[in-house]
Every structure is written in C-alpha cells, then in structure tokens.
N, C-alpha and C positions, 0 to 999 in steps of 0.2 A: 616775457619768455620764461622766466623762472616760475611765475605763477602758473603758466600753462603746463610746464613740466610737473609742477607739484600736483596740479589738478589731475593730470593724466596718471600720475603715480597713485593718487588716492583712488581714482576710478578703477585702476588695475587691481589695487588691493581689495576693494569692495567686491569686484567681480570674482576674484580668487576666493574670497571668503564665501560668497554665495555658491560658487561651484563646489567648495569643500563641504558645505552644509547639506547638499542634496546630491543624489546619485541615481543613475539608471543603468542596469546591467542587462545585456542580451546574453542568453545562455541556452543550452540545449544538449541533446544527445541523440545519436542514431544507433539503433540496435537491430541487427538482422541475423537470423539463424536459419539453417537448413536442418531438416529432421525427417526420419522415417517413422511414421505413425501407424499403429495397428490397433483397431478398436472394434467393438461390437459384441453381439451375443456369442456365447461359446459355440464354436463350430461354424459360425457365419461371420467371422471377423473380416474386415477389409483393411488393406494396407495402402498407404498413400505417402508419397514423398512430397514434402512441402518446403517452400521458402517463405518465411513469415517474418513479421516485425515484432520486436519486443520480447525476446527470449528471457533476458534477465530483468530489464527495465523497459517501460513503454517509451518508444521514440517520441521526442517532444521538442518544442522550442518555446521560449517565453521571455518576458520582460519583467524585471522586478526592480524596485527602487525605494528610496526613503528620503525624507526631508527632516532635518533637525529643526524642531519648533522651539527649542530652548527649554531650560529647566528639566532636562532629562527626558523630554517627550519627543517622539518621532511620529511622523505620518509615514505609513508604509503601504505598498501595493504589490500585487503580483497578477500577471496575465499569462496563462500557460495553455498551450494547445498540444494535444496528442495527435500523432499521425501514424499511418501505416507506411513505413519506409519501403516495404516490398512492392507497394502499389502506387505510392505517391498520393495517397488520399487521406483526408481527415478521418479520425476515428469515428466521429459522429457528424451529424449535420449542423452542429453548433460551433461557433467560434469560441476558443478558450474553454473547451469542454473539461479540462482537468482542473483549472483554477482560474478564478477571476474575482478578486476581492480587494477592498481597501480597508485600512485599519489604523489603529493607534498603538504605540508601544512605549512603555515607560516602567517606572518602578512598581507600578500596580500589576504589571503583566502585559498581556497582549489581547486586544479585541479586534475581530475581523468581521466584515459584512460582505456577503455575496455568495459565490460558489466556492466553498471552503471544504477541506478534508474534515471528515467526521472525527470526533474525539475517539471513537472506537478504532479507527484506522491507525492511530498512533501506537496501539498496543499489539495488534496482530503480528506485525513483522518481527517482534522481539523473539518469539518462539518459533518462527518459521524458518526451517533449515533450507539448505541448498539456495542460499543467497536471497531468500524471500522472493523467489521467482514465481509469478502467477502461473507460468507454463510448466516449470520443471520441478517445483517443490513437491514433497510427498503428498501434501494435502490436495494437490490438483486432481489426484485420483483417489486418494484415501478418504477424502471428505465428500467429494461430489462426483467421482468417477469422470474426470475431465470435463467438468462444467455441466453435467446433467442436472436438470432443475429439481434436485432434492433439497429438503430443508437441512442445511448444515451451516456451521459457523463460517465456512468458506464463502457463503452467499450473502454475507453482511453487506450493507450498502456503504460505500466509502465516501460518497458525496451527497449530502441531503439537499443541496441547492436552495435558493431563496433563504439563506441561512445566516445566522450569526454565531460567533464562537468566542469563548473567553478561555485563555490559558494563564494560569498563575505563574509567578516566578518560582524558582526552585528554593526551597527552604531546607537546608541541610540534606539535599538529595531528594526531598519530597516535592511533588508537583501534582497538579490536577488540571483537567480541562473539561468544558461542557460545550456542546454544540446543539443547535436546534434549527430544523428546517421547517418553514411555515407551510401549512396546508392552505395555499391561496385559492385553489380550485379543487374541491373534493372529488370531482369527476376525473381529473387528469393528474393531480399531484398527490404527494404523500406527506403526512405529518411524521417527523422523526426527531427523536431526542437521544443524545449520546452523552456519556460522561466517562472519564477515566481517572484513576488514581495510580501514580507511579512513584517508585523509589529507585533512584540510580545513583550509586555512590561506590567508587572503587570498582572492583571486579563484578559486583552484583547489580542486576537490574530485575525488578519485579513490578508487574503492573496488572491492573484489573480494569476491564472495560465492559460497558453495558450499552445495548442499543434497543430502543423501543420504536417500532415502525408500523404505521398503518398505511398500507398501499391503497391507491385509489380504488374504490369499489368494494373494499373489504368491510364487512359488517362489524359492529362492535362486538368485542369478545374474541375476535380472531386476529388480534395484533401479532406481529412477528417480534419475538424477543430473543436477543442474542446476549450471552454472557461468556466472557473469556478471561482466563487467568494465564499469564505468560511470564516466563523467567529466562534469564541468561546469566551464565557465570563464566568469567574469563579466568581460566587456570594458568594462562601463559602459553604452554605448548598447545592447548586445545581450548575451544569455547563450547560449553554445553548449553543447549537451549531446548525449550519445550513449552507446551501449553495444554490446558484442558478447557473445554467449553461445552455449553449446552444451548441448543436452539429450540424454541418452542413456538408453535402457532396454536394458540389456545383453541381447544375443541377440535384440534386436528392433529398435526404431526409434532413429534419431539425427538430430537437426536442428541446423543452424547458423543463428543468428539475429543480426540487427544492426538498429540504428536510429540516426538522428541528427536533430537539430532545433535550432531557435533561438527564443528568446523576445525580443520587442521591447517594452520598456516605453516607450510613446510619451508618457506623462504619469504623474503620481502615481496617476491613476485608471484609465487605459486601458493594457492589455497585450495584445499579439498574440503568437501562438505558431503555429509550423508544424513539421511533422516527417514523416519517411519511415521506414518499417520494412519489413524483408524477412526471409523464412525459407525455407530449402531443406531438404527431407528428403534425407538421405544414404543411399547404398546401396539406393536404390529405383529400380525400372525399371517404367514410364517415370518420368522425372524429375518431381518435384513441387515447385513454388515458390509462395509467397504474397508479396504486396506490398501496402502500404497507404500512402496519402497523406492527411494531415489538416491542417486549419487551425482555429484557435479564437481567441476574444477574450473577455476579461473586462473589465467596467467596474464599478469600486467606487463604490457610492452612499453608503456610510458605513463606519465601522470594522467593522460587523457584517453589512452587506448588500451583495451584488453581483449583477449580471446577467451572463449569458454566452451565447455562441453558438458553434457549431462545425459543421463538415462533414467527412465522411470518404468516401473512395472506395478500395475494396480489391478484389482479385481473386486467384483461384488458377489456376495453369496446370499442366496435366498433359501431359507430353510436348511442351511448347511451345504448347499450345492452351488458351485460357481455358476453364475448366470451370465455375467458380462466381464470382459477384460479390456484393459487399455495399457498400451506400452509404446515407448518411443526411445529413440536414440538420436541425439542431435548435437550440433556445434554452431557457434556464432561469433560475431565480431561486434564490439561496441566502441564508439568514439564519442567523447564529450567535448563541448566547446563552450 
C-alpha cells in the first residue's frame, strides 16, 4: 500500500513537472468599428457608412506555446488566424494567414521557420501615431491615400512567407533581426529579405529597417526597396514619435515619406493621439504629393476591453492642384481574450 502511494506521488510529481515545462495558450481579440467614409476625385467624391473589422488591430485568434528543452533552450510555436468580425469570414483563403511558425529560443536569441513577421514590420509601428492603426493613422492617407497602389513605405510587405527569421538578444538596449522569404516558385512567389537595427533603452527608441523584395514576374533591376528610420521618445506627459523613409522601384518609381505625431496619456484610461504624414513621388512630372492628418482617442474600460474614436483627412495634389480626397470619422470597440 505504501509503495503504491509512493509510486502515485512520484507519478504525480513527474506529471506536474512535465506540465510546468510546457504550455499552450489560446488568445485573440475582436475589433469592430463603424465609420463614415468619403473619398474619390475632387468634385466626384462618394460617401459611405461602413461597419468593418480591425479599426485599431486586426481581429484574430491563435495558439502559442513553448516547451523547456533544458539548458536555457525552448521550443516555441505560434498559429494565428486573422478574420473579419463584421462578416464572420477569414481574412484570406488560407488558415493561419497572420502567423504559423515553429522555432527555438535561448541565450543566442530566437530563430523561427514558417510564416513569420518580417524584420521590417518590427520598426514601422514605432513612428506610426494614432495607435499604429492601419485604418486610422495619418499614413493611411498621407502615404498611399487610403490604400491606393502607389509606391510608398506604407506598402511594405509584412509577411514574406516560406521564411526563416533570426532575432538577437538585447545587448545594452541594442538588438537586430533578419528575415528571408524563399522564392520557391518564380511565377507565383516572391524573394524577400529584411533586416532591422534597434536601440531601446529608457525613454528612447530608435530603429532602422530595410526591405528588398522581388515580386513574381518582375524583371531584374526592378526590385522594390524600402528603407525606414523611426524613433519614439517618452517625455512622461507625452510620447513623441515619427519616421522618415524612402521607397524605390529601380528604373520606375521613387517616393520620399515622412510622419510625426504625439500621444497624450490624460489618465490611466484615456489616451489621445495625433499625427501628420506626407509622401512625395520623385522624378515625376507633374509633381505628385500626398498628405494626411489624423486624430484618435482610446478609453480603457477594463484590462481586456476598450473603446476608441478617430478621424482622418487626407488629400493628393498633382502639379499643386488637389486631385483626390479621403476623409472619415469613426468609432469602435475592442475586446481581448
């Protein structure tokens, strides 16, 4: 009897140790907003009322986990799917379109294999005001006039796919990362390489990122090249942030982009943010410029739930004359789990 009790105790202890050495977490968030949008050529703008998903952050759910392999080494993984909460549909036809990777983590840093975020993506958010919202930030109109297919830093590719990535540990605030997506099929996929260098220590964060991408079907000499320098400084009462970048498609387009903004934490619950962004096409006649101004606010209701509101006014000028406009005002609700 005593031996049986001892054996059960040992088995229970071993099972507890195994459980403590590995973990799997289910997580996600749902983000929905309503907005009044007005856009189009001057004099022919159209207005639409929309209810959409992902105002501040893309709605998503996922699984992530780790296993302690001993000696400071861990096996890690993440599977993450984005979805449209306003329609109940997946963002794309693929499963785990946002992330799907497995890797190792230790004193040497972190290596990941699969569908990973590009090293460039680590840097862009640092200077992006109005809560780094893809929908509401000033760059949504100031860089690309609400997603129009112009060459600007706002159009960088955030996920190279079929990729591997290495991130260094932090050395006195300095860190770096490199990612590479393989061109497995030249007719349908792209070859992409990214790297970044960052310094984050105390109130100051400064980072530089570079992306070189050859889309399927693009001939040699017409690679897309993105360079971006971003910074943020926490003064206590306010946080200043901004960035400058250049996008080039060799033998074709080149743009210069910039933005700056400020965050105002008025209380532990309420934060205001404002920003301005601009973009200019180089070596183009007549001259083409875009600019955007945005304001936003978030109010935290709990550790997992917040409400937000934002407005944006953007325009494009060709030869000094406004050709297109984009504006909206909206509000939304976000819940994390």
